[in-house]
N, C-alpha and C positions, 0 to 999 in steps of 0.2 A: 623170440618168446611168444609174439602174437600168433605166428604160424602154428607153433607146437600147440598153443592153447586151442587154436581153431580146430586142429586136428583131433584133439581129445573131445571137444564139444560136438565135432561131427560124428564121432564114434557112439558116444552115449548121449541121450537126451532125455531129460527128465519131462514126462507129459502129466499135466494136471487133469484129471478127469474123475468126476465125482468125488472130490476130495481124497482121492488115492493117487499116489505117484507110482509111475512104473517106468521101466527103462526100456527105450526103444533104440534098436541097432539101426544106425544109418550108414551107408556106404562111405567109406573114407575118401579122402581127396585123391589118393593114388588110385583107387578103383574107378572113380569118375574119370580121371585122365585116360586110363585104359579103356573104358567104354567110349569116350569121344574118339580115341584112335581108332577103335574097330568100327565106329559109325563112319568115319571118313573112309575107311577102306571098302566098306560096304558101298557107299556112295560113289566111289571111284569105280567099282565093279558094275554098278547099275548104269552109269553113264556109258561104260564100255558096251553094254548090251543095248543101249539106244531105247531105253524104256520111256524117255521123254516124248516119244512120237505118239500122236493120237491115232487110234485105228477104230473104225466104226465096225463092230463084229456083227452087225444085224443088217436089215434092210437099208437100202440107199435112201437118200433124202426124198427124191422124188417117189420112190415106192412107198415110203410111210405117208407123204402127203397124198398120193393117189388112194391109198388104203383108207385114209380118214375121210376124204370125199366120198368114196364108194359106201363106207359106213353110214354117213350121213344121208346119202340118197336112199339107202335101204330102210333106215330109220323113218324117212319121210313117207316112203311107200307103204310100209307095213304097220308102223305105229302112229305116226302122224299125231302124237299126243301134245305137241307144243308147235302148232303151225306158225305162230307169230314170233317164235324164238324169244319168248319172254325171259328165259334163262339168260340168254345172250344180252339182252336189253338190260336186264338187272346187273349183270356182270360189269357192263360199261359203265352204268351209273355209279356202281361201288367204286370202280376205278376213277371216275371223275371226282368223287369225294376224298379219295385216299391218295392216290397219286396220278395226277393229270398226265405226266410223261408218258405212263404206260398206255393210255388212251391215244395220245399223239402218235405213239409208236405204231399202234394197231391201224390208225387211220393212215399214216404214213405208207405203211406197207400196202394198204388198199387203194393208194393213190386217191385218196378223198381230198379234195380242195381245203385249204386252211380255213377258209371262210365257213365252212360247214362242220368244223370239228366241235362246235357246241350244240349241234342238233341231237335230238334223241334218236335211237336207233330206229323207232317207228317212222320217223320223218324222212328217212332216206327212201330213194326208189329202189326197185327190185335189183338192178345191176350193182348199186352201191352196197346193198345189204349183201349180196352174194361176194362181193369183193372184200367186205369186212369179214365174213365168215372165212373166206379163203386165207385171209391174213391171220386170224387166229388159229387156223390149222397150221400154217407155216411156223408160227411161235411155237405151237405144241410139239412139233416135230423137232424145232431147234432145242427147246428146253429137254426134251428126252435124250438128246445127244450130248449135252454139255457134261464134260468129266465131273465126276463126283468128289474127287479127292484133290481139290484146288487148295493150295495154300496161299496165304497173303505174305508177300516178303516185308521183312522189316528193315 
């Protein structure tokens, strides 16, 4: 009896909207089972096509990284409107306030000693600043290549 009642309620549902009731048609349990079966068939076909493999359809990681470095060098030569990298300094301070792990990640990629992780960007020497800039470029390349349709398993 309960299954039959569920079937009828799933077919017709009264919806209260602005003091008016209207009937909404909802798919039945039978049609939901058919949809599930069709989805499992589609998933099996996709697995046979090996869609699960990741492919980079653009430039390689090194080419992207070199391109970012070259663009930064050209920006320095022709525009040089931010010679002290105040935008990067502000970005690092923003990350320090909101998520220190990201700052530690950048400094780890740049091979900055743990004792210097609390320094401001302006307090680093020229080689360390360059290493931090290269580390941010590496992260930019990585983020651009991360797949967009990631799902969280339950």
